[in-house]
C-alpha positions, 0 to 999 in steps of 0.5 A: 638628393634627399637633402635637396628634395627636403629643402624644396619642400620646405620652401614651398610650404613657406611660400604658401604660408606667406601667400596666405598671410599677404592676402590669400583668400580663405575659402571659409571667409565670406567674400568681401563686398566691392563698393558700388558706384552711385547711379548716374543723374542728369540735370535739366536747367530751365530758362523761362524767357520771362515766364513765371515759376508756378507750381511744378516749375523750378529752375532745374530738375535732376533725373536718374539715368535712363528715366524721363522728366515731367514737362513743366508748364510755366506761365507768362502774362499775355502769352501762351506757353508753346513748348521747350526747346534745346536752343535759345533761338527756339528752333529745335524742340525737346521731347520729354518722352525720351530718357536723359543721357546728359545734362541739358538746358531748355528754353521756354517758348511763348506766343505773344498776346494775340494767342493768349486766348488759347487753351494749352494742351500738353497731355492726352487727358487735356486733348480729350477734354476738347469734347467738353468745350468744342468751340474753344481755341486750343494749342498743342505745346508738345507731341501727345503720346496717347500710349496705345490707348483707344480714343473716342472721337470728338463729336462736333468741333467748331473751334480752332485746334492749332497743332503748332507743328506737333503730333498726336500719336500711338493710339487706336480707334475701334468704335463701330459707329457711322462716322469715326475719326479724331473729329466726327464733324469738323466745322472749325479749323484744324491746322499745323497738326500731325497724326502718326502711329495709329490703328483704325479697326472698324467693323460695322454690321448695319446700314446707313451712310458712313464716313471715316477719316483720320482727321475728321469724318466729315469736314465743313470747316478747314483742315490746313497743313496737316500730316497723317503718317505711318498708320493703318486704317482697316474698315470692314462693313457688312451692309444690311437693311431691307432693299436699301442703298448705302454709301461709304466714304473713306479718306486719309484726311477726311471721308467727305469734304464740304469745306477746305483741305489745304496743304495736307499729306498722307502716308497711310495704308487704307483697307476697306472690305465690304460684304453686302447682299443676300436674303433678308432674315425676316422676309421671303422676298427682300434682300439685305441690300440693294447696293453699296457705294464706296468712295475711297481716296488717299486724301479725301473719299468724296470732295463735294460741290464747292469744296476745295482740296489743294496742295495735297500729297498721298504716299500711301496705299489703298486695298479694297475687297468688295463682295456682292451676293445674289441681288447685291450691287456695288459701285466703287469710286477709287483714286490715289488723291480723291475717290470722287471729285464734285468740287475743286481739286488742284496742285496735288499728287499721289504716289500710291499703289491701288489694289482692288478685288471684286467678288460675287455678283455685280460690281461697277468700278471707276478707278484712277491713279489720282481720281476715281470719278471727276465731274468738276475741276481737277488742275495741276495734279499727278499720279504715280504708282501701280494699279492692280484689279482682280475683278471676278464679279459680274460687271455692268461698268468698269472704267479704269484710267492711269489718272482718272477712271471717269470724267465729265468735268475739266482736267488741266495740266495733269499727268499719270505714270501709273502702270495698270494690270487688270484681271477683268472678264469685261472692261467697258473702257480703259486708258493710259490717262482716262477710262471714259471722257464723257460729254453731257448735255449743255456743257463742254467737258475737256481734258486739256494739256495732259499726258500719260506714260504708263503701260496697260496689261489686261486679261479679258476683253476690252470694249474700248481701249486707248493709250490716252483715253479708252472711250471719249464723247468729250474733248481732248486738247493737246494731250500726249502719251509716251511713244513706247507705251504698251497695251498687252493682253495675257491669256492662259490656255491649258496652263500656257501663258500667251501675251499679245499686243492690243490695238487701241480702239481710238487714236486720241492723243499724240505720241511723244518720245521721252526726250520730247515729253520731258523737255522743260521747254516743251512742258512750259511753252507747249503744255503750259505747265506753270513754273509757279506750280511745277519744278521743270527740269529737262529729262525729269517728270514735273514735280509740284512745288 
């Protein structure tokens, strides 16, 4: 046994020595460094499509993995460069702000001689240089990432800005001026341009009329085929000025429109907060403000006389808080498309939730799912969403409609599906489509071939309430409402909530079942909804083309 144990011990020692001599690690030796792989690199090949190599433009460039390339800008005689594309057909744009993870070939796009007079914009510095020559023609060659910088507005623009389908994004605006937008006053043309990922944070403590928009504050020119997406607009204003009246105009595209706004869309959260009234600090008898008026719309705050707003879409939201103190008085004109229309609004739709809170002294409200107040022409427009009002201020006139709050103009081929929830002590007029349709002297005002499907819930007394129109001294022709529409009043007494149905104060409009109202044949041949303007499908609401 002792011999066997000795043999086994000897074998273990030998095996241990062998292991050391055949690569076993010695704890006293430093670890051997493993060779490292060189970092990956990717190549961009540039196809110039007849363009010229200028300084900074080469046939190819190598970029380390995860890094971005700098966009070169070639030239071509008689042409203007319009960006790089991933395919020879020039249909898929390439964005230089994304890290590379593979080799790519890019193709240069140029516009022909007719556009050679344009100044090409490919970075934020060139974009802001528009201020130096606001009468020139400009063309975006790529998306402009403003990298979170705070932009200052272009004061007045009289030239042409061709967006070329690109976007200006990732920026803020916080200048507390009377008019704030990318362009304060537009007298030129802005087209085919998008704005996104922006924040407006405006605080102002002085009086005078003000206008705020994303594209422009005030438009006298043309804004065409522009999109305002994924942003937030916060306007806070404390109005001052002894015994003076002030107005505020806020819109997703423009605050005030005197020109044309065509084929634009918005998806913006708009917040407006105003405080006005109270003793003037330097006078024992004056007040800081007599009244303030808000004109707030998803697209346009106020569409002026002879101005055109058409083919627009709003899918954002509107939130307003208005506080009046002592002698202060406020007027609010709020709509998902336009706050107040004095011009021509057509072929536009809103899918917008609207929330408004009025606190304090006296407040007048004209609120609609599409238009706050209309005194001109609105045709082929729609409103969807929810309207919520918390109106604790003393009230002189509250007019609320699923489509329009107040109208003394023409409304043709329009509809609303908005549900209204109102917490107001006293309402002058509330209706499923219109709050008040008023006829003024020497003119005929008509709501023609329109319908509504939304419901109404109130908590206070309503002087005039209707399933189609709350109050009317004007004319309604061939107008309808959904037969299942309800008007209810909710009261809370000693923490007990009671809901009861409200009897309309008028019988304006004709009740229709859902199958009748949404029949394509009925909409086309009885309501005269034009198939050139609307998609009509049985069982579905009309959709704008």
